[in-house]
C-alpha positions in Angstrom: -10.5 -21.9 0.1 -9.0 -21.6 -2.7 -11.6 -20.0 -4.5 -12.4 -17.7 -1.9 -8.4 -16.5 -2.5 -8.5 -16.3 -5.9 -11.4 -13.7 -5.6 -9.3 -11.9 -2.7 -6.3 -11.8 -5.4 -8.6 -10.0 -7.8 -10.2 -7.9 -5.6 -7.1 -6.8 -4.2 -5.3 -6.7 -7.8 -8.3 -4.1 -9.0 -7.6 -1.9 -7.2 -3.6 -1.3 -7.2 -2.6 -2.8 -3.6 0.8 -3.8 -3.6 2.5 -7.2 -3.6 3.4 -6.9 0.2 -0.4 -5.9 1.0 -1.7 -9.1 -1.2 1.1 -10.8 1.0 -0.2 -9.2 4.5 -3.7 -10.0 3.1 -3.6 -13.4 2.1 -1.5 -14.5 5.5 -4.2 -12.6 7.9 -7.2 -14.2 6.0 -5.3 -17.6 6.4 -4.8 -16.8 9.8 -7.9 -16.6 10.7 -9.5 -19.9 8.5 -6.3 -21.9 10.1 -7.8 -20.8 13.8 -11.1 -21.8 13.7 -10.7 -24.2 11.2 -13.6 -23.5 8.9 -14.1 -20.7 5.9 -14.2 -17.7 7.0 -17.2 -16.9 5.4 -19.1 -19.2 7.7 -17.9 -17.2 10.7 -19.9 -14.6 12.9 -19.7 -11.5 14.7 -18.8 -13.0 18.2 -16.2 -15.1 16.5 -14.4 -12.3 14.9 -14.8 -10.7 18.0 -13.7 -13.8 20.0 -10.5 -13.9 17.6 -9.4 -10.3 18.2 -9.3 -11.0 21.9 -7.0 -14.2 21.0 -4.8 -12.3 19.4 -4.0 -9.6 21.7 -4.5 -11.8 25.2 -2.7 -14.7 23.8 -0.5 -14.2 21.1 0.3 -10.4 22.0 0.3 -8.8 18.8 1.7 -5.0 18.7 -1.2 -2.4 17.7 0.2 -2.0 14.6 -0.6 -5.6 13.5 -3.8 -5.7 15.2 -4.8 -2.8 12.7 -3.4 -4.9 10.4 -5.7 -7.7 10.7 -8.6 -5.6 10.9 -7.8 -4.2 8.1 -7.6 -7.3 6.2 -10.5 -9.2 7.8 -12.9 -5.9 6.8 -11.4 -6.0 3.1 -12.2 -9.7 2.7 -15.9 -9.4 3.9 -16.6 -5.8 2.5 -15.0 -6.6 -1.0 -14.2 -10.1 -1.3 -17.7 -11.8 0.2 -19.8 -8.3 -0.9 -21.4 -8.4 2.7 -22.4 -4.4 2.7 -24.0 -4.4 5.5 -20.8 -6.1 7.8 -20.5 -3.8 10.8 -18.3 -5.5 12.9 -16.7 -2.8 15.4 -13.6 -5.0 15.9 -11.7 -3.3 19.0 -7.8 -2.9 18.7 -5.1 -1.5 21.0 -5.1 2.2 21.2 -2.0 3.2 18.3 0.7 4.4 20.8 2.5 7.2 20.2 6.8 6.4 20.2 9.3 9.3 19.5 11.7 7.6 17.9 15.0 8.1 19.1 17.1 10.9 17.1 20.2 10.7 15.3 22.8 13.2 15.5 24.1 14.2 12.6 27.6 13.4 14.0 26.2 9.8 14.9 25.3 9.5 10.6 29.1 10.7 10.2 29.9 7.9 12.5 27.8 5.5 10.4 29.1 6.6 7.2 32.8 6.5 8.0 32.3 2.4 9.4 31.0 1.8 5.9 34.5 0.7 3.6 31.6 -0.4 1.1 31.7 2.3 -1.3 27.8 1.0 -2.3 26.5 0.5 1.3 28.2 4.2 1.9 26.5 5.3 -1.0 23.4 3.8 -0.1 22.7 5.2 4.0 23.9 8.5 2.1 21.1 8.6 -0.1 18.3 7.3 2.4 19.2 10.1 4.5 19.9 12.7 1.9 16.7 12.2 0.5 14.5 10.6 3.6 13.4 7.7 1.8 11.6 4.6 2.6 13.8 1.5 1.9 11.2 0.1 -0.1 12.0 3.1 -2.1 15.7 3.3 -1.8 16.1 -0.3 -3.1 14.3 0.6 -6.5 16.2 3.6 -7.5 17.3 3.3 -11.4 19.6 5.5 -13.0 17.0 6.9 -15.1 15.3 8.4 -11.7 17.8 10.9 -11.2 17.6 14.3 -13.3 20.7 16.0 -12.5 19.9 19.2 -14.8 16.9 19.9 -12.2 18.6 18.4 -9.2 15.9 15.9 -8.7 15.3 12.6 -7.7 11.9 10.7 -9.3 10.5 7.8 -6.9 8.3 5.5 -8.8 5.3 4.2 -7.1 6.0 4.8 -3.7 3.7 3.9 -0.4 0.3 4.2 -1.8 1.2 3.5 -5.3 1.8 7.0 -5.8 4.7 8.9 -7.8 6.6 12.0 -6.6 10.2 14.1 -7.1 12.0 14.4 -4.4 14.7 17.3 -3.9 19.1 15.9 -4.7 21.0 18.5 -3.2 24.0 19.3 -5.2 26.5 18.1 -2.7 24.6 14.2 -3.1 24.3 15.1 -7.0 27.9 15.4 -6.6 28.6 11.9 -4.5 26.3 10.2 -7.0 28.1 11.3 -9.8 31.7 9.8 -7.6 29.9 6.7 -6.9 28.7 6.1 -11.0 32.4 7.0 -11.9 33.8 3.9 -10.0 31.0 1.9 -9.8 29.9 2.0 -13.0 25.5 0.4 -11.9 24.1 0.1 -15.7 20.5 -0.1 -14.6 19.6 -0.1 -10.6 21.8 2.8 -8.7 22.1 -0.3 -6.4 22.6 -3.6 -8.1 22.1 -7.1 -6.2 25.9 -8.3 -6.2 24.4 -11.8 -7.0 22.2 -10.6 -9.6 22.9 -7.0 -11.0 19.8 -7.1 -13.2 17.8 -7.2 -10.1 17.2 -5.0 -7.4 18.2 -5.4 -3.7 16.0 -6.6 -1.3 14.7 -4.6 1.1 16.4 -6.5 3.9 20.7 -5.8 2.5 20.0 -1.9 3.5 18.6 -2.6 6.7 21.6 -5.3 7.6 24.3 -2.2 6.4 22.5 -0.2 8.5 22.5 -2.5 11.7 26.5 -3.6 10.7 27.3 0.3 10.3 24.9 1.4 13.3 27.2 -1.3 15.4 30.4 -0.5 14.0 29.9 3.2 15.0 29.2 2.1 18.6 25.7 3.7 18.5 22.8 2.3 20.5 19.9 4.1 19.8 16.6 2.0 19.2 15.8 2.1 15.5 16.7 0.7 12.1 17.5 2.2 8.9 14.2 4.4 8.9 16.2 6.3 11.5 17.7 8.3 8.9 14.1 9.0 7.2 13.5 10.3 10.8 16.7 11.9 11.1 16.1 13.7 7.2 12.2 15.1 8.3 13.6 16.6 11.5 17.2 18.4 10.3 14.9 19.5 7.4 12.7 20.9 9.6 15.0 22.3 11.8 17.0 23.9 9.1 13.2 26.1 7.8 11.8 23.7 5.6 8.1 24.3 5.0 6.1 20.9 6.6 4.0 21.4 3.3 7.4 20.8 1.6 8.0 18.3 3.7 5.3 16.6 3.6 5.6 15.9 0.2 9.0 15.2 0.2 8.4 12.3 2.2 5.4 11.3 0.6 2.8 11.7 3.2 -0.5 11.2 2.5 -1.8 13.1 5.5 -0.1 16.4 7.1 -0.7 14.6 10.3 1.7 12.1 9.8 4.6 14.8 8.8 4.0 16.8 11.9 5.1 14.3 14.0 8.3 15.7 13.6 7.9 19.0 14.8 8.8 18.2 18.7 12.2 18.1 17.4 12.3 21.4 16.0 13.2 24.7 17.4 13.7 27.2 15.0 11.8 28.3 12.0 14.5 29.4 9.8 13.5 30.0 5.8 15.8 27.7 3.2 15.8 27.3 -0.5 12.5 25.5 -1.6 14.8 22.3 -2.2 15.4 22.0 1.5 18.9 22.3 3.4 22.0 20.6 2.1 22.3 18.1 4.9 25.3 16.0 2.9 27.2 19.2 3.0 26.8 20.0 6.3 28.2 15.9 7.5 31.5 17.5 6.1 32.4 14.2 4.4 35.6 13.6 2.3 35.3 13.6 -1.4 35.3 10.3 -3.6 
């Protein structure tokens, strides 16, 4: 398995897969080999189909997890083993269409006010104000802020893509106030124990859960709820769907259209989007 593992790492590396994808795909193939106690290159189509039935019936994996297993196994057989004829139609549960519980602006204010830690407050504010993924949030550096143009650079977001997102004047002011007090050097939100390193994604997740609990909010959802709120509130303010697609870094417009069900008006707005932070009515400092 060692040689196959190295071949798989090489195949993922040349395709520019993220470290997280490396870890996930290797875990999937390792699980498959452990289940049959045989190298995966010795398995047949019937065994693969039986394995996915086991994942659903015995392990009760979600539809999203099953799709991850399917993508990883197809990649292994097609790109690592070079089985061009590999055409196993692996059945996985149908994707469930869930509508996340939308955070209202008043609830976001309550969460922000519950954050006594300035860095944690600014972290949640930036996540909502720019609609960032948590993986993008923790990688922000001071040099990514373009105050003159009112833009924030996102380096290597999901899918290995760079993009710029709009920075509202109010969020930019809060960021400047934060810098004057905290004086971060490299990372916008540095690791407290190791300032030269970025935060792990678990830190913002814990910060969000704690703020939500302290604010008395019981709606289901993690820090990604701030991204959902950003998208919905921008559409309500009149941002064009195509512009929102770019802001969020979505490859497909279909991913962006999920938010339309919350929108009830089509007012036009500035191309950078509405100033969501100003609408919160926060105190300066």
